[in-house]
Backbone as XML, in Angstrom:
<?xml version="1.0"?>
<chain id="A" units="angstrom">
  <residue number="1" name="MET">
    <atom name="N" x="-36.240" y="-57.383" z="37.581"/>
    <atom name="CA" x="-37.101" y="-56.570" z="36.591"/>
    <atom name="C" x="-36.133" y="-55.834" z="35.605"/>
  </residue>
  <residue number="2" name="GLU">
    <atom name="N" x="-35.266" y="-55.563" z="35.991"/>
    <atom name="CA" x="-34.186" y="-54.888" z="35.121"/>
    <atom name="C" x="-33.944" y="-55.698" z="33.797"/>
  </residue>
  <residue number="3" name="LYS">
    <atom name="N" x="-33.766" y="-56.926" z="34.259"/>
    <atom name="CA" x="-33.130" y="-58.101" z="33.293"/>
    <atom name="C" x="-34.316" y="-57.921" z="31.999"/>
  </residue>
  <residue number="4" name="PHE">
    <atom name="N" x="-35.426" y="-58.382" z="32.996"/>
    <atom name="CA" x="-36.917" y="-58.644" z="32.180"/>
    <atom name="C" x="-36.763" y="-57.609" z="31.119"/>
  </residue>
  <residue number="5" name="VAL">
    <atom name="N" x="-36.837" y="-56.199" z="31.318"/>
    <atom name="CA" x="-37.133" y="-54.968" z="30.580"/>
    <atom name="C" x="-35.902" y="-55.055" z="29.726"/>
  </residue>
  <residue number="6" name="TYR">
    <atom name="N" x="-34.385" y="-55.258" z="30.030"/>
    <atom name="CA" x="-33.541" y="-55.625" z="28.995"/>
    <atom name="C" x="-33.763" y="-56.381" z="27.866"/>
  </residue>
  <residue number="7" name="LEU">
    <atom name="N" x="-34.019" y="-57.732" z="28.407"/>
    <atom name="CA" x="-34.297" y="-58.718" z="27.197"/>
    <atom name="C" x="-35.273" y="-58.423" z="26.352"/>
  </residue>
  <residue number="8" name="ASN">
    <atom name="N" x="-36.162" y="-57.928" z="27.114"/>
    <atom name="CA" x="-37.627" y="-57.325" z="25.933"/>
    <atom name="C" x="-36.597" y="-56.728" z="24.924"/>
  </residue>
  <residue number="9" name="GLU">
    <atom name="N" x="-36.056" y="-55.662" z="25.472"/>
    <atom name="CA" x="-35.433" y="-54.510" z="24.590"/>
    <atom name="C" x="-34.745" y="-55.066" z="23.389"/>
  </residue>
  <residue number="10" name="LEU">
    <atom name="N" x="-33.895" y="-56.155" z="23.776"/>
    <atom name="CA" x="-32.885" y="-57.022" z="22.827"/>
    <atom name="C" x="-33.994" y="-57.751" z="21.931"/>
  </residue>
  <residue number="11" name="PHE">
    <atom name="N" x="-34.813" y="-58.360" z="22.465"/>
    <atom name="CA" x="-35.602" y="-58.925" z="21.458"/>
    <atom name="C" x="-36.452" y="-58.170" z="20.597"/>
  </residue>
  <residue number="12" name="ASP">
    <atom name="N" x="-36.604" y="-57.036" z="20.955"/>
    <atom name="CA" x="-37.208" y="-55.990" z="19.959"/>
    <atom name="C" x="-36.149" y="-55.659" z="18.572"/>
  </residue>
  <residue number="13" name="LEU">
    <atom name="N" x="-35.119" y="-55.301" z="19.484"/>
    <atom name="CA" x="-33.623" y="-55.378" z="17.972"/>
    <atom name="C" x="-33.320" y="-56.602" z="17.198"/>
  </residue>
  <residue number="14" name="TYR">
    <atom name="N" x="-33.365" y="-57.716" z="17.996"/>
    <atom name="CA" x="-33.102" y="-58.646" z="17.522"/>
    <atom name="C" x="-33.810" y="-60.327" z="17.142"/>
  </residue>
  <residue number="15" name="GLY">
    <atom name="N" x="-34.895" y="-59.774" z="17.646"/>
    <atom name="CA" x="-36.036" y="-60.821" z="17.849"/>
    <atom name="C" x="-35.849" y="-61.825" z="16.478"/>
  </residue>
  <residue number="16" name="ASP">
    <atom name="N" x="-36.061" y="-60.695" z="15.313"/>
    <atom name="CA" x="-36.039" y="-61.533" z="13.926"/>
    <atom name="C" x="-34.961" y="-62.574" z="13.419"/>
  </residue>
  <residue number="17" name="LEU">
    <atom name="N" x="-33.832" y="-62.317" z="14.175"/>
    <atom name="CA" x="-32.684" y="-63.237" z="14.062"/>
    <atom name="C" x="-32.777" y="-64.650" z="14.768"/>
  </residue>
  <residue number="18" name="LEU">
    <atom name="N" x="-33.754" y="-64.584" z="15.442"/>
    <atom name="CA" x="-34.190" y="-66.185" z="16.131"/>
    <atom name="C" x="-35.054" y="-66.772" z="15.450"/>
  </residue>
  <residue number="19" name="THR">
    <atom name="N" x="-34.766" y="-68.238" z="15.555"/>
    <atom name="CA" x="-35.653" y="-68.995" z="14.929"/>
    <atom name="C" x="-37.506" y="-68.687" z="15.334"/>
  </residue>
  <residue number="20" name="GLU">
    <atom name="N" x="-37.939" y="-69.352" z="14.701"/>
    <atom name="CA" x="-39.533" y="-69.197" z="14.982"/>
    <atom name="C" x="-39.846" y="-69.760" z="16.246"/>
  </residue>
  <residue number="21" name="LYS">
    <atom name="N" x="-39.184" y="-70.981" z="16.758"/>
    <atom name="CA" x="-39.467" y="-71.561" z="17.753"/>
    <atom name="C" x="-38.956" y="-70.956" z="18.807"/>
  </residue>
  <residue number="22" name="GLN">
    <atom name="N" x="-37.760" y="-69.903" z="18.728"/>
    <atom name="CA" x="-37.373" y="-69.334" z="19.653"/>
    <atom name="C" x="-38.043" y="-67.856" z="20.007"/>
  </residue>
  <residue number="23" name="GLN">
    <atom name="N" x="-38.637" y="-67.794" z="18.980"/>
    <atom name="CA" x="-39.559" y="-66.432" z="18.981"/>
    <atom name="C" x="-40.675" y="-66.691" z="19.731"/>
  </residue>
  <residue number="24" name="THR">
    <atom name="N" x="-41.248" y="-67.948" z="19.303"/>
    <atom name="CA" x="-42.365" y="-68.515" z="19.895"/>
    <atom name="C" x="-42.269" y="-68.242" z="21.808"/>
  </residue>
  <residue number="25" name="TYR">
    <atom name="N" x="-41.275" y="-69.361" z="21.804"/>
    <atom name="CA" x="-41.019" y="-69.329" z="23.460"/>
    <atom name="C" x="-40.772" y="-68.287" z="24.425"/>
  </residue>
  <residue number="26" name="PHE">
    <atom name="N" x="-40.038" y="-67.459" z="23.645"/>
    <atom name="CA" x="-39.678" y="-66.102" z="24.114"/>
    <atom name="C" x="-40.671" y="-65.329" z="24.396"/>
  </residue>
  <residue number="27" name="LYS">
    <atom name="N" x="-41.678" y="-65.136" z="23.547"/>
    <atom name="CA" x="-43.270" y="-64.484" z="23.740"/>
    <atom name="C" x="-44.066" y="-65.331" z="24.935"/>
  </residue>
  <residue number="28" name="ASP">
    <atom name="N" x="-44.003" y="-66.472" z="24.602"/>
    <atom name="CA" x="-44.774" y="-67.427" z="25.612"/>
    <atom name="C" x="-44.139" y="-66.714" z="26.930"/>
  </residue>
  <residue number="29" name="TYR">
    <atom name="N" x="-43.244" y="-66.997" z="27.148"/>
    <atom name="CA" x="-42.499" y="-66.964" z="28.354"/>
    <atom name="C" x="-42.648" y="-65.275" z="29.091"/>
  </residue>
  <residue number="30" name="TYR">
    <atom name="N" x="-42.076" y="-64.543" z="28.199"/>
    <atom name="CA" x="-42.159" y="-63.079" z="28.494"/>
    <atom name="C" x="-43.368" y="-61.961" z="28.218"/>
  </residue>
  <residue number="31" name="PHE">
    <atom name="N" x="-43.962" y="-62.460" z="27.003"/>
    <atom name="CA" x="-44.841" y="-61.525" z="26.521"/>
    <atom name="C" x="-46.158" y="-62.192" z="27.510"/>
  </residue>
  <residue number="32" name="GLU">
    <atom name="N" x="-46.670" y="-63.369" z="27.436"/>
    <atom name="CA" x="-47.784" y="-64.078" z="27.770"/>
    <atom name="C" x="-47.725" y="-64.696" z="29.214"/>
  </residue>
  <residue number="33" name="ASN">
    <atom name="N" x="-46.459" y="-64.278" z="29.841"/>
    <atom name="CA" x="-46.092" y="-64.698" z="31.030"/>
    <atom name="C" x="-46.574" y="-66.333" z="31.401"/>
  </residue>
  <residue number="34" name="LEU">
    <atom name="N" x="-46.599" y="-67.248" z="30.514"/>
    <atom name="CA" x="-46.618" y="-68.570" z="30.872"/>
    <atom name="C" x="-45.389" y="-69.116" z="31.555"/>
  </residue>
  <residue number="35" name="SER">
    <atom name="N" x="-45.727" y="-70.132" z="32.455"/>
    <atom name="CA" x="-44.740" y="-70.736" z="33.181"/>
    <atom name="C" x="-43.780" y="-71.636" z="32.163"/>
  </residue>
  <residue number="36" name="LEU">
    <atom name="N" x="-42.954" y="-72.314" z="32.742"/>
    <atom name="CA" x="-41.973" y="-73.289" z="32.010"/>
    <atom name="C" x="-42.926" y="-74.468" z="31.900"/>
  </residue>
  <residue number="37" name="GLY">
    <atom name="N" x="-43.876" y="-74.847" z="32.586"/>
    <atom name="CA" x="-44.597" y="-76.037" z="32.898"/>
    <atom name="C" x="-45.755" y="-75.896" z="31.431"/>
  </residue>
  <residue number="38" name="GLU">
    <atom name="N" x="-46.280" y="-74.862" z="31.967"/>
    <atom name="CA" x="-47.482" y="-74.432" z="30.608"/>
    <atom name="C" x="-46.652" y="-74.760" z="29.044"/>
  </residue>
  <residue number="39" name="ILE">
    <atom name="N" x="-45.483" y="-73.779" z="29.086"/>
    <atom name="CA" x="-45.275" y="-73.758" z="27.586"/>
    <atom name="C" x="-44.734" y="-75.421" z="27.355"/>
  </residue>
  <residue number="40" name="SER">
    <atom name="N" x="-44.180" y="-76.042" z="28.119"/>
    <atom name="CA" x="-43.530" y="-77.742" z="27.612"/>
    <atom name="C" x="-45.035" y="-78.157" z="27.529"/>
  </residue>
  <residue number="41" name="GLU">
    <atom name="N" x="-46.054" y="-78.044" z="28.419"/>
    <atom name="CA" x="-47.362" y="-78.742" z="27.617"/>
    <atom name="C" x="-47.830" y="-78.127" z="26.454"/>
  </residue>
  <residue number="42" name="ASN">
    <atom name="N" x="-47.801" y="-77.064" z="26.377"/>
    <atom name="CA" x="-48.485" y="-76.505" z="25.182"/>
    <atom name="C" x="-47.668" y="-77.128" z="23.793"/>
  </residue>
  <residue number="43" name="TYR">
    <atom name="N" x="-46.479" y="-77.679" z="23.844"/>
    <atom name="CA" x="-45.626" y="-77.565" z="22.822"/>
    <atom name="C" x="-44.980" y="-79.054" z="23.131"/>
  </residue>
  <residue number="44" name="ASN">
    <atom name="N" x="-45.827" y="-79.719" z="24.080"/>
    <atom name="CA" x="-45.050" y="-81.398" z="24.278"/>
    <atom name="C" x="-43.910" y="-81.550" z="24.207"/>
  </residue>
  <residue number="45" name="ILE">
    <atom name="N" x="-43.078" y="-80.938" z="24.996"/>
    <atom name="CA" x="-41.746" y="-80.892" z="25.512"/>
    <atom name="C" x="-41.404" y="-81.095" z="26.771"/>
  </residue>
  <residue number="46" name="SER">
    <atom name="N" x="-40.291" y="-81.094" z="27.443"/>
    <atom name="CA" x="-39.890" y="-81.183" z="28.834"/>
    <atom name="C" x="-39.826" y="-79.663" z="29.203"/>
  </residue>
  <residue number="47" name="ARG">
    <atom name="N" x="-39.851" y="-79.745" z="30.770"/>
    <atom name="CA" x="-39.615" y="-78.145" z="31.229"/>
    <atom name="C" x="-38.097" y="-77.933" z="30.929"/>
  </residue>
  <residue number="48" name="ASN">
    <atom name="N" x="-37.369" y="-78.905" z="30.937"/>
    <atom name="CA" x="-35.976" y="-78.678" z="30.837"/>
    <atom name="C" x="-35.764" y="-77.985" z="29.591"/>
  </residue>
  <residue number="49" name="ALA">
    <atom name="N" x="-36.228" y="-78.607" z="28.645"/>
    <atom name="CA" x="-35.984" y="-78.309" z="27.058"/>
    <atom name="C" x="-36.363" y="-76.521" z="26.745"/>
  </residue>
  <residue number="50" name="VAL">
    <atom name="N" x="-37.376" y="-76.275" z="27.814"/>
    <atom name="CA" x="-38.144" y="-75.164" z="27.539"/>
    <atom name="C" x="-36.982" y="-74.056" z="28.332"/>
  </residue>
  <residue number="51" name="PHE">
    <atom name="N" x="-36.494" y="-74.533" z="29.379"/>
    <atom name="CA" x="-35.409" y="-73.950" z="30.103"/>
    <atom name="C" x="-34.069" y="-73.643" z="29.425"/>
  </residue>
  <residue number="52" name="ASN">
    <atom name="N" x="-33.850" y="-74.636" z="28.863"/>
    <atom name="CA" x="-32.449" y="-74.672" z="27.924"/>
    <atom name="C" x="-32.793" y="-73.960" z="26.815"/>
  </residue>
  <residue number="53" name="GLN">
    <atom name="N" x="-34.078" y="-73.818" z="25.973"/>
    <atom name="CA" x="-34.314" y="-72.944" z="24.892"/>
    <atom name="C" x="-34.093" y="-71.675" z="25.456"/>
  </residue>
  <residue number="54" name="LEU">
    <atom name="N" x="-34.993" y="-71.106" z="26.449"/>
    <atom name="CA" x="-34.729" y="-69.474" z="27.114"/>
    <atom name="C" x="-33.370" y="-69.149" z="27.417"/>
  </residue>
  <residue number="55" name="ASN">
    <atom name="N" x="-32.527" y="-69.913" z="28.321"/>
    <atom name="CA" x="-31.175" y="-69.736" z="28.429"/>
    <atom name="C" x="-30.427" y="-69.323" z="27.039"/>
  </residue>
  <residue number="56" name="GLN">
    <atom name="N" x="-30.603" y="-70.411" z="25.984"/>
    <atom name="CA" x="-30.037" y="-70.115" z="24.816"/>
    <atom name="C" x="-30.353" y="-68.824" z="24.223"/>
  </residue>
  <residue number="57" name="ILE">
    <atom name="N" x="-31.758" y="-68.456" z="24.243"/>
    <atom name="CA" x="-32.388" y="-67.403" z="23.636"/>
    <atom name="C" x="-31.432" y="-66.124" z="24.338"/>
  </residue>
  <residue number="58" name="GLU">
    <atom name="N" x="-31.548" y="-66.235" z="25.299"/>
    <atom name="CA" x="-30.489" y="-65.086" z="26.465"/>
    <atom name="C" x="-29.437" y="-64.717" z="25.845"/>
  </residue>
  <residue number="59" name="GLU">
    <atom name="N" x="-28.507" y="-65.985" z="25.559"/>
    <atom name="CA" x="-27.367" y="-66.169" z="25.086"/>
    <atom name="C" x="-27.404" y="-65.238" z="23.898"/>
  </residue>
  <residue number="60" name="LYS">
    <atom name="N" x="-28.266" y="-65.640" z="22.909"/>
    <atom name="CA" x="-27.854" y="-65.326" z="21.619"/>
    <atom name="C" x="-28.362" y="-63.787" z="21.654"/>
  </residue>
  <residue number="61" name="LEU">
    <atom name="N" x="-29.128" y="-63.528" z="22.444"/>
    <atom name="CA" x="-29.538" y="-61.906" z="22.310"/>
    <atom name="C" x="-28.371" y="-60.998" z="23.280"/>
  </residue>
  <residue number="62" name="ASN">
    <atom name="N" x="-27.746" y="-61.415" z="23.904"/>
    <atom name="CA" x="-26.397" y="-61.128" z="24.673"/>
    <atom name="C" x="-25.401" y="-60.982" z="23.274"/>
  </residue>
  <residue number="63" name="PHE">
    <atom name="N" x="-25.407" y="-61.816" z="22.891"/>
    <atom name="CA" x="-24.109" y="-62.322" z="21.947"/>
    <atom name="C" x="-24.467" y="-60.935" z="20.857"/>
  </residue>
  <residue number="64" name="TYR">
    <atom name="N" x="-25.734" y="-60.888" z="20.284"/>
    <atom name="CA" x="-25.890" y="-59.996" z="19.427"/>
    <atom name="C" x="-25.927" y="-58.669" z="19.370"/>
  </residue>
  <residue number="65" name="GLU">
    <atom name="N" x="-25.946" y="-58.293" z="20.962"/>
    <atom name="CA" x="-25.846" y="-56.777" z="21.592"/>
    <atom name="C" x="-24.118" y="-56.679" z="21.675"/>
  </residue>
  <residue number="66" name="GLU">
    <atom name="N" x="-23.699" y="-57.954" z="21.899"/>
    <atom name="CA" x="-22.202" y="-57.811" z="22.165"/>
    <atom name="C" x="-21.410" y="-57.309" z="20.871"/>
  </residue>
  <residue number="67" name="LYS">
    <atom name="N" x="-21.544" y="-57.678" z="19.720"/>
    <atom name="CA" x="-21.283" y="-57.682" z="18.215"/>
    <atom name="C" x="-22.191" y="-56.496" z="17.641"/>
  </residue>
  <residue number="68" name="LEU">
    <atom name="N" x="-23.302" y="-55.841" z="17.694"/>
    <atom name="CA" x="-24.024" y="-54.927" z="17.053"/>
    <atom name="C" x="-23.965" y="-53.858" z="17.948"/>
  </residue>
  <residue number="69" name="LYS">
    <atom name="N" x="-24.433" y="-53.980" z="19.391"/>
    <atom name="CA" x="-24.101" y="-52.662" z="20.232"/>
    <atom name="C" x="-25.719" y="-51.773" z="19.777"/>
  </residue>
  <residue number="70" name="LEU">
    <atom name="N" x="-26.685" y="-52.642" z="19.361"/>
    <atom name="CA" x="-27.843" y="-51.657" z="19.123"/>
    <atom name="C" x="-28.186" y="-51.145" z="20.065"/>
  </residue>
  <residue number="71" name="TYR">
    <atom name="N" x="-28.548" y="-51.556" z="21.007"/>
    <atom name="CA" x="-29.095" y="-51.344" z="22.424"/>
    <atom name="C" x="-28.263" y="-49.918" z="23.020"/>
  </residue>
  <residue number="72" name="SER">
    <atom name="N" x="-27.077" y="-50.472" z="23.130"/>
    <atom name="CA" x="-26.008" y="-49.420" z="23.772"/>
    <atom name="C" x="-26.248" y="-48.152" z="22.999"/>
  </residue>
  <residue number="73" name="LYS">
    <atom name="N" x="-26.139" y="-48.063" z="21.852"/>
    <atom name="CA" x="-26.240" y="-46.945" z="20.977"/>
    <atom name="C" x="-27.849" y="-46.543" z="20.755"/>
  </residue>
  <residue number="74" name="LYS">
    <atom name="N" x="-28.426" y="-46.783" z="21.088"/>
    <atom name="CA" x="-29.947" y="-46.475" z="21.587"/>
    <atom name="C" x="-29.977" y="-45.673" z="22.514"/>
  </residue>
  <residue number="75" name="GLN">
    <atom name="N" x="-29.470" y="-46.345" z="23.532"/>
    <atom name="CA" x="-29.245" y="-45.610" z="24.889"/>
    <atom name="C" x="-28.513" y="-44.214" z="25.074"/>
  </residue>
  <residue number="76" name="GLU">
    <atom name="N" x="-27.304" y="-44.425" z="24.466"/>
    <atom name="CA" x="-26.541" y="-43.047" z="24.210"/>
    <atom name="C" x="-27.516" y="-42.300" z="23.374"/>
  </residue>
  <residue number="77" name="ILE">
    <atom name="N" x="-28.119" y="-42.457" z="22.421"/>
    <atom name="CA" x="-28.699" y="-41.501" z="21.782"/>
    <atom name="C" x="-29.972" y="-41.195" z="22.735"/>
  </residue>
  <residue number="78" name="ASN">
    <atom name="N" x="-30.671" y="-41.715" z="23.410"/>
    <atom name="CA" x="-31.848" y="-41.214" z="24.223"/>
    <atom name="C" x="-30.899" y="-40.659" z="25.217"/>
  </residue>
  <residue number="79" name="ASP">
    <atom name="N" x="-29.702" y="-40.566" z="25.798"/>
    <atom name="CA" x="-29.079" y="-39.486" z="26.844"/>
    <atom name="C" x="-29.094" y="-38.154" z="26.015"/>
  </residue>
  <residue number="80" name="ILE">
    <atom name="N" x="-28.232" y="-38.179" z="24.842"/>
    <atom name="CA" x="-28.190" y="-36.955" z="24.337"/>
    <atom name="C" x="-29.197" y="-36.166" z="24.208"/>
  </residue>
  <residue number="81" name="ILE">
    <atom name="N" x="-30.443" y="-37.020" z="23.669"/>
    <atom name="CA" x="-31.874" y="-36.747" z="23.562"/>
    <atom name="C" x="-32.431" y="-35.541" z="24.497"/>
  </residue>
  <residue number="82" name="LYS">
    <atom name="N" x="-32.129" y="-36.282" z="25.821"/>
    <atom name="CA" x="-32.278" y="-35.723" z="27.369"/>
    <atom name="C" x="-31.453" y="-34.225" z="27.589"/>
  </residue>
  <residue number="83" name="LEU">
    <atom name="N" x="-30.367" y="-34.326" z="26.634"/>
    <atom name="CA" x="-29.571" y="-32.770" z="27.016"/>
    <atom name="C" x="-30.064" y="-31.915" z="26.010"/>
  </residue>
  <residue number="84" name="VAL">
    <atom name="N" x="-30.866" y="-32.294" z="25.085"/>
    <atom name="CA" x="-31.601" y="-31.095" z="24.272"/>
    <atom name="C" x="-32.811" y="-30.499" z="24.669"/>
  </residue>
  <residue number="85" name="ASN">
    <atom name="N" x="-32.511" y="-29.242" z="24.890"/>
    <atom name="CA" x="-33.677" y="-28.289" z="25.436"/>
    <atom name="C" x="-34.915" y="-27.961" z="24.336"/>
  </residue>
  <residue number="86" name="ASN">
    <atom name="N" x="-35.197" y="-28.621" z="23.356"/>
    <atom name="CA" x="-35.846" y="-28.250" z="22.373"/>
    <atom name="C" x="-37.010" y="-29.581" z="22.369"/>
  </residue>
  <residue number="87" name="LYS">
    <atom name="N" x="-38.221" y="-29.203" z="22.829"/>
    <atom name="CA" x="-39.151" y="-30.202" z="23.005"/>
    <atom name="C" x="-39.516" y="-30.759" z="21.303"/>
  </residue>
  <residue number="88" name="GLU">
    <atom name="N" x="-39.177" y="-29.831" z="20.571"/>
    <atom name="CA" x="-39.840" y="-30.178" z="18.992"/>
    <atom name="C" x="-38.843" y="-31.107" z="18.796"/>
  </residue>
  <residue number="89" name="VAL">
    <atom name="N" x="-37.289" y="-30.939" z="18.934"/>
    <atom name="CA" x="-36.329" y="-31.559" z="18.080"/>
    <atom name="C" x="-36.242" y="-32.746" z="19.311"/>
  </residue>
  <residue number="90" name="GLU">
    <atom name="N" x="-36.564" y="-32.970" z="20.370"/>
    <atom name="CA" x="-36.553" y="-34.270" z="21.259"/>
    <atom name="C" x="-37.552" y="-35.268" z="20.896"/>
  </residue>
  <residue number="91" name="GLU">
    <atom name="N" x="-38.739" y="-34.734" z="20.944"/>
    <atom name="CA" x="-39.720" y="-35.448" z="20.293"/>
    <atom name="C" x="-39.542" y="-36.020" z="18.952"/>
  </residue>
  <residue number="92" name="LYS">
    <atom name="N" x="-38.889" y="-35.452" z="17.588"/>
    <atom name="CA" x="-38.934" y="-35.853" z="16.673"/>
    <atom name="C" x="-37.762" y="-36.871" z="16.641"/>
  </residue>
  <residue number="93" name="LEU">
    <atom name="N" x="-36.652" y="-36.464" z="17.520"/>
    <atom name="CA" x="-35.360" y="-37.599" z="17.635"/>
    <atom name="C" x="-36.265" y="-38.873" z="18.218"/>
  </residue>
  <residue number="94" name="SER">
    <atom name="N" x="-36.702" y="-38.600" z="19.072"/>
    <atom name="CA" x="-37.108" y="-39.686" z="20.104"/>
    <atom name="C" x="-38.185" y="-40.715" z="18.964"/>
  </residue>
  <residue number="95" name="ASN">
    <atom name="N" x="-38.837" y="-40.099" z="18.131"/>
    <atom name="CA" x="-39.924" y="-41.190" z="17.198"/>
    <atom name="C" x="-39.161" y="-41.682" z="16.153"/>
  </residue>
  <residue number="96" name="LEU">
    <atom name="N" x="-37.887" y="-41.418" z="16.126"/>
    <atom name="CA" x="-36.891" y="-42.128" z="15.067"/>
    <atom name="C" x="-36.557" y="-43.367" z="15.599"/>
  </residue>
  <residue number="97" name="LEU">
    <atom name="N" x="-36.427" y="-43.118" z="16.727"/>
    <atom name="CA" x="-36.035" y="-44.588" z="17.598"/>
    <atom name="C" x="-37.016" y="-45.517" z="17.962"/>
  </residue>
</chain>
């Protein structure tokens, strides 16, 4: 489950850097909860091709995070926000993220 949430967070940050086809496969698999077989039928490709695309997408998302560290920085900011004891400031900072 953690991996699922993590990949969705990375997709929110870096999804626009993927090709349209990759975005579609990712959304179908992670957002629409379609199986590899269902995706392969929808796009008339093999299940193995879908599997490989999803692995490539995961690698790309991890690569972007390794280089840009937007997710890590967001997590650090959230940790700092939790230390603030002012609800108004906490809410305003959270809305910026």
